[in-house]
C-alpha positions in Angstrom: 0.0 0.0 0.0 1.3 3.4 -0.9 1.7 6.0 1.7 -1.0 8.5 1.9 -0.2 11.9 0.5 -2.8 14.6 1.3 -3.2 17.3 -1.3 -4.8 20.6 -0.1 -6.1 23.3 -2.4 -7.3 26.5 -0.9 -10.0 28.1 -3.1 -11.1 31.7 -2.4 -14.5 32.2 -4.0 -14.7 35.8 -5.1 -17.3 35.9 -7.9 -21.1 35.6 -7.5 -24.3 36.5 -9.2 -27.2 37.8 -7.1 -30.4 35.9 -7.8 -32.9 37.6 -5.6 -33.0 41.0 -3.9 -35.8 41.3 -1.4 -35.6 43.4 1.8 -34.8 40.3 3.9 -33.8 37.5 1.5 -30.8 37.5 -0.9 -29.5 34.7 -3.1 -26.1 34.3 -4.7 -24.9 31.7 -7.1 -21.3 30.9 -7.8 -21.4 30.1 -11.5 -17.8 30.8 -12.6 -14.6 29.6 -11.0 -12.2 31.7 -13.1 -11.4 34.0 -10.2 -10.8 31.2 -7.7 -7.2 31.0 -6.5 -5.7 27.5 -6.1 -2.7 26.6 -4.1 -1.6 23.0 -4.6 0.7 22.4 -1.7 2.0 18.9 -2.8 1.9 19.7 -6.5 0.8 16.2 -7.6 -2.2 17.5 -9.6 -4.8 15.2 -8.0 -7.2 18.1 -7.4 -8.2 21.3 -9.2 -10.7 23.7 -10.5 -12.6 23.6 -13.8 -13.1 27.2 -14.8 -15.7 28.9 -16.9 -19.5 28.8 -16.7 -20.7 26.1 -14.4 -17.2 25.6 -12.9 -16.6 23.0 -10.3 -14.1 21.7 -7.7 -12.7 18.2 -8.2 -10.5 15.6 -6.6 -9.6 12.5 -8.6 -7.2 9.8 -7.2 -6.0 6.5 -8.1 -3.8 4.6 -5.6 -3.3 7.6 -3.4 -5.2 10.0 -1.2 -6.3 13.4 -2.4 -8.3 16.3 -0.9 -9.3 19.8 -1.6 -10.8 22.6 0.5 -12.8 25.6 -0.4 -14.0 28.2 2.1 -15.1 31.8 2.2 -16.4 34.4 4.7 -19.7 36.2 4.0 -18.5 39.6 5.1 -15.5 39.4 2.8 -17.1 37.9 -0.3 -20.8 38.9 -0.2 -21.1 41.5 2.6 -24.9 41.6 2.8 -26.5 44.8 4.0 -28.4 43.1 6.8 -27.8 40.7 9.7 -28.0 37.2 8.5 -30.1 34.8 10.6 -30.4 31.7 8.4 -28.4 30.5 5.3 -29.7 28.0 2.8 -26.9 26.2 1.1 -27.6 24.5 -2.3 -25.1 22.6 -4.4 -24.7 19.7 -6.8 -22.1 17.0 -6.3 -21.0 13.7 -8.0 -18.2 11.2 -7.8 -17.2 7.6 -8.0 -16.0 5.2 -5.3 -14.4 2.0 -6.8 -12.7 -0.1 -4.3 -11.6 3.1 -2.5 -13.5 5.7 -0.5 -14.7 9.3 -0.9 -16.6 11.9 1.1 -17.7 15.5 0.9 -18.1 17.5 4.1 -19.6 20.9 4.4 -19.2 23.1 7.6 -20.7 26.4 8.6 -18.8 28.0 11.5 -18.2 31.2 13.3 -14.9 33.0 13.1 -13.4 31.0 15.9 -14.6 27.7 14.4 -16.7 26.9 17.5 -20.4 25.9 17.5 -20.1 24.7 13.9 -22.8 23.0 11.9 -21.5 20.3 9.5 -22.8 17.4 7.4 -21.2 15.0 4.9 -21.8 12.6 2.1 -19.6 9.5 1.8 -18.9 6.5 -0.4 -21.3 7.7 -3.2 -21.4 6.9 -6.9 -23.3 9.5 -9.0 -22.8 9.6 -12.7 -24.5 13.0 -13.0 -24.6 15.9 -10.5 -26.7 15.2 -7.4 -28.7 18.1 -5.8 -28.6 18.8 -2.1 -29.7 21.7 0.1 -29.7 22.6 3.8 -31.1 25.5 5.9 -28.8 26.4 8.7 -29.4 28.7 11.7 -26.4 30.9 12.3 -25.1 33.3 15.0 -23.2 36.4 14.0 -24.2 35.4 10.5 -22.3 38.1 8.6 -19.0 36.8 9.8 -19.7 33.1 9.2 -17.3 30.8 7.3 -18.7 28.3 4.8 -16.3 25.5 3.9 -16.3 22.6 1.4 -13.9 19.7 2.1 -13.4 17.1 -0.7 -11.6 13.8 0.0 -10.9 10.7 -2.0 -8.8 7.7 -1.2 -7.4 5.0 -3.4 -4.8 2.3 -2.9 -3.3 0.0 -5.4 -5.6 -0.1 -8.5 -8.6 1.5 -6.7 -9.7 5.0 -7.5 -12.3 7.5 -6.4 -13.4 11.1 -7.1 -15.5 14.0 -5.8 -16.9 16.9 -7.8 -18.9 19.9 -6.4 -20.9 22.1 -8.8 -22.7 25.5 -8.8 -22.9 26.5 -5.2 -25.9 28.8 -4.4 -26.5 30.6 -1.1 -29.8 32.1 0.1 -29.4 34.5 3.0 -32.3 35.3 5.3 -32.3 38.5 7.4 -32.7 38.1 11.2 -36.2 38.9 12.4 -36.5 42.0 14.6 -36.0 41.2 18.2 -38.4 42.6 20.8 -36.5 43.6 23.9 -37.4 42.1 27.3 -38.7 44.2 30.2 -39.1 44.0 34.0 -42.1 45.3 36.0 -44.2 44.7 39.2 -41.3 45.3 41.6 -41.4 44.2 45.2 -41.1 46.1 47.5 -43.3 48.5 45.5 -41.5 51.7 44.5 -41.4 54.1 47.4 -42.6 51.5 50.0 -41.6 51.2 53.6 -40.4 47.9 55.0 -39.7 47.1 58.6 -37.0 44.3 58.1 -33.3 44.8 57.6 -33.4 41.8 55.2 -35.6 42.0 52.1 -36.4 39.7 49.2 -36.4 41.8 46.1 -38.6 40.5 43.2 -40.0 41.6 39.9 -41.8 40.0 36.9 -39.8 39.7 33.7 -41.4 39.5 30.3 -40.2 38.9 26.7 -42.7 39.5 23.8 -40.9 36.9 21.8 -41.1 34.3 24.5 -37.3 34.0 24.8 -35.6 32.5 27.9 -34.2 35.3 30.1 -31.2 36.0 32.3 -31.7 38.5 35.1 -29.2 40.3 37.3 -30.1 42.4 40.4 -28.1 45.6 41.1 -27.6 48.1 44.0 -28.3 51.3 42.0 -26.1 53.4 44.1 -22.9 51.3 44.0 -23.6 49.2 40.9 -22.9 46.1 43.1 -24.4 42.9 41.8 -26.8 41.6 44.4 -27.6 38.3 42.6 -28.6 36.7 39.3 -31.1 34.2 38.0 -30.6 32.4 34.7 -32.8 30.5 32.2 -36.1 32.2 33.3 -39.3 31.7 31.4 -41.0 34.9 30.2 -43.8 36.0 32.6 -42.0 34.5 35.7 -41.2 36.4 38.9 -37.5 36.4 39.9 -36.2 36.8 43.5 -33.0 38.0 45.2 -32.3 38.5 48.9 -30.7 41.7 50.1 -29.5 41.7 53.7 -27.5 44.0 56.0 -29.9 47.0 55.6 -30.2 49.8 58.2 -33.2 51.5 59.7 -34.0 55.0 58.7 -32.3 54.4 55.3 -33.4 54.5 51.7 -32.2 52.0 49.1 -32.3 51.9 45.3 -32.1 48.9 43.0 -32.7 47.8 39.4 -32.4 44.7 37.3 -30.9 44.0 33.9 -32.7 41.5 31.7 -31.2 39.8 28.7 -32.8 37.5 26.1 -29.5 36.6 24.5 -29.9 39.3 21.9 -30.8 42.5 23.8 -30.1 43.5 27.4 -32.6 46.0 28.9 -32.3 47.8 32.3 -35.4 48.3 34.4 -36.4 51.6 36.0 -34.6 52.3 39.3 -36.9 51.5 42.2 -36.4 52.5 45.9 -37.7 51.6 49.3 -37.2 52.8 52.9 -36.3 50.8 56.0 -38.1 52.0 59.1 -38.7 50.5 62.6 -42.1 48.8 62.9 -45.0 51.1 63.6 -43.0 54.4 63.2 -44.1 55.4 59.7 -46.4 58.4 59.5 -50.2 57.7 59.1 -52.8 59.1 56.8 -56.3 58.9 58.3 -59.9 59.7 57.4 -59.3 60.3 53.8 -62.2 61.8 51.7 -63.0 61.1 48.9 -62.3 57.6 49.9 -61.1 55.0 47.4 -64.0 54.1 45.1 -66.2 57.1 46.1 -69.0 57.9 43.6 -71.0 61.0 42.9 -68.4 63.3 44.5 -69.8 66.8 44.2 -68.0 69.7 42.4 -66.1 71.5 43.7 -64.3 68.5 45.1 -63.7 68.7 48.9 -60.6 66.8 50.0 -60.0 66.1 53.7 -57.6 63.9 55.6 -55.4 63.9 58.8 -51.7 63.1 59.2 -50.1 61.8 62.4 -46.7 60.6 63.4 -46.0 58.5 66.5 -42.6 60.2 67.0 -44.1 63.7 66.6 -41.8 64.4 63.7 -42.6 67.2 61.4 -43.7 66.0 58.0 -43.7 66.8 54.3 -47.1 66.3 52.7 -47.9 66.2 49.0 -51.4 65.9 47.5 -51.9 65.2 43.8 -54.9 64.8 41.6 -53.4 62.2 39.2 -50.0 60.6 39.6 -48.3 61.3 36.2 -48.7 65.0 35.2 -51.2 65.7 38.0 -54.1 68.0 37.2 -53.7 69.7 40.6 -51.0 69.6 43.3 -50.6 70.9 46.8 -47.3 70.7 48.8 -47.0 71.4 52.6 -43.8 71.4 54.7 -43.1 71.3 58.4 -46.5 69.8 59.1 -47.2 68.8 62.7 -48.6 65.5 63.8 -52.4 65.6 64.0 -52.9 68.2 61.3 -56.2 67.9 59.4 -56.3 69.2 55.8 -59.4 70.6 54.1 -58.8 71.3 50.4 -61.1 72.4 47.6 -60.7 71.7 43.8 -63.2 73.4 41.5 -61.7 72.5 38.1 -63.0 68.9 38.1 -65.1 67.7 35.2 -68.5 66.1 35.7 -68.8 62.3 35.5 -65.0 61.8 35.5 -62.8 59.4 37.4 -59.7 60.9 39.1 -56.9 59.4 41.2 -56.1 60.9 44.5 -52.5 60.4 45.7 -51.3 61.6 49.1 -47.6 61.2 50.1 -46.2 61.8 53.6 -42.5 61.7 54.7 -41.2 62.5 58.2 -37.8 63.7 59.4 -36.3 60.2 59.4 -37.4 59.6 55.8 -40.1 57.2 56.9 -42.9 57.5 54.3 -46.5 56.5 53.7 -48.9 57.0 50.8 -52.5 56.8 50.0 -53.7 56.1 46.5 -57.5 55.9 45.6 -59.9 56.8 42.8 -63.1 58.7 42.9 -65.8 59.7 40.4 -67.5 63.0 40.2 -71.2 63.5 40.1 -73.1 63.4 36.7 -73.8 66.6 35.1 -77.0 68.4 36.2 -79.5 67.7 33.3 -81.4 70.9 34.2 -78.3 73.0 33.5 -78.6 75.1 36.6 -80.8 78.2 36.3 -83.6 78.7 33.9 -81.5 81.0 31.6 -78.3 78.8 31.8 -77.1 76.5 29.1 -73.8 75.0 30.5 -72.6 72.9 27.6 -73.7 70.8 24.6 -74.4 67.1 25.1 -72.3 66.0 22.2 -72.0 64.0 20.1 -75.6 63.7 18.9 -76.9 60.1 19.1 -77.8 58.3 15.8 -81.5 58.3 17.0 -81.5 62.0 17.5 -80.1 62.7 14.1 -82.5 60.3 12.4 -85.5 61.6 14.3 -84.7 65.2 13.6 -84.1 64.5 9.8 -87.4 62.5 9.6 -89.5 65.3 11.3 -87.9 67.9 9.1 -88.7 66.0 5.9 -92.3 65.3 6.9 -92.8 68.8 8.2 -91.5 70.6 5.1 -93.4 68.2 2.8 -96.7 69.0 4.7 -95.9 72.7 4.5 -95.4 72.4 0.7 -98.7 70.5 0.3 -100.7 73.1 2.2 -99.0 76.0 0.3 -100.5 74.7 -3.0 -103.0 77.3 -4.4 -105.9 74.8 -4.2 -105.0 74.0 -0.6 -104.8 77.6 0.4 -108.2 78.2 -1.4 -109.7 75.3 0.6 -108.1 75.8 4.0 -106.4 79.2 4.1 -102.9 79.7 5.4 -103.5 78.2 8.8 -102.4 74.5 8.0 -99.3 75.6 6.1 -98.3 77.9 9.0 -99.0 75.2 11.6 -97.0 72.5 9.7 -94.0 74.8 9.5 -94.2 76.0 13.2 -94.7 72.4 14.4 -91.6 71.2 12.5 -89.5 74.1 14.0 -90.8 73.4 17.5 -89.9 69.6 17.4 -86.4 70.3 16.0 -86.0 73.0 18.6 -86.9 70.5 21.4 -84.1 68.2 20.3 -81.6 71.0 20.3 -82.8 72.2 23.7 -82.2 68.8 25.1 -78.7 68.7 23.7 -77.9 72.1 25.2 -78.8 70.9 28.7 -81.5 73.5 28.9 -83.6 73.8 32.0 -86.6 71.4 32.0 -89.0 74.4 31.9 -87.9 75.2 28.4 -88.6 71.7 27.3 -92.0 71.7 28.8 -92.9 75.0 27.2 -91.7 73.8 23.8 -93.8 70.6 24.1 -96.9 72.5 25.2 -96.6 75.0 22.3 -96.1 72.1 19.8 -99.3 70.4 21.1 -101.2 73.6 20.8 -100.0 74.3 17.2 -100.8 70.7 16.3 -104.4 71.1 17.7 -104.9 74.3 15.7 -103.6 72.7 12.5 -105.7 69.5 12.8 -108.8 71.7 13.6 -108.2 73.8 10.5 -108.0 70.8 8.3 -110.8 68.7 9.7 -113.4 71.4 10.4 -113.0 73.4 7.2 -115.3 72.9 4.3 -112.5 71.5 2.3 -112.8 68.0 3.7 -114.3 66.7 0.5 -111.4 68.3 -1.4 -108.9 66.5 0.8 -110.6 63.2 0.1 -110.4 63.9 -3.6 -106.8 64.8 -3.5 -105.9 61.7 -1.5 
């Protein structure tokens, strides 16, 4: 048996034809090998490149071993304008294996040749090119290497060969990654706790359902408090923080990573106070869930502190961008507040937020919602029209249009010369006035007019209707009406 003599040819693929050009998919076909560079280290001519259209790589041995290698880096050869997420590799290959052996191996690897994906074909006999394709998930796809290794072995009179034809690559853009997030902190932001050891927690979410890694940080020192890995989206994560001190405030945050994006949560804080020493907020009105609160809104509450510390008090209508805010400093324990707010809207829900902090930074807060009274349908005084009730309902618009059409049609009928001759001008005038009064009634309702105006409008409409009907029925033109109808 002859000694094996490996032959290595390094082929740099530098020519391609783009087949498709979509926003997230590109295809390239290597159809010409004329620009490929071959370095035959052992110079025994057992491998090579066939140039020209439809060129191919080949190894053909008899009695010895031969091999060839071809590789290229996407960023150097193709340099797509997007981040590659998947690569579809298509190629044709053929070869003979007579008493020897052959194989073709393809590898897709990162720059450091770790985490490679590879497959191979071995001991094949194909007279004509045989098609094969494979879709590969890649990481850092624009810097990936794609390699073809051709190998054939023969000893004595045996021989074998490998041929690779027309390599085509289809590149798929990475889908947009939605970043993870953290919320629902515990302790709640701004809360007071009475223990010097606390278990921090929050809920982590990922819109794509990715597995998450979470790290807890002391926001003031950037010290890592702990970490939790391989967390499912939607889970709560926990971390114990010990060695805290009374009358102190602490800040913390988490960083959440889905393997593609790392996001930092808001910075949350809490206060450590001795048990029972935080200031109290008592007898709050409007209480949480209060309904039909009159306008102007009267807000009352009492603040107390067991240590008789002076306090800072803040009252907000609304938490973010409050509609109204009051701030009081150096407030004594036992102080009762009575505040008035006249800018509230009728039939509207508001959030009342009261925050209290004493000299030792112990805090407390009240958060509740209340709803103001419905708008007075009478509109106040007889001559007051506070606001329009908009938008008009579909029924109001349909009813008004219907009355207007019928009313004006009736008016036109009674304005005909023969109708005037038979009935006079009374029916025509009555039809027009009746139409105007009914439409006016709808408008009065939508201006929140006092109920007296609605009653007067209705009485006048009934009176006009009576006169109109009387004019038609009791006049001598009843026979004329029958004839017309």
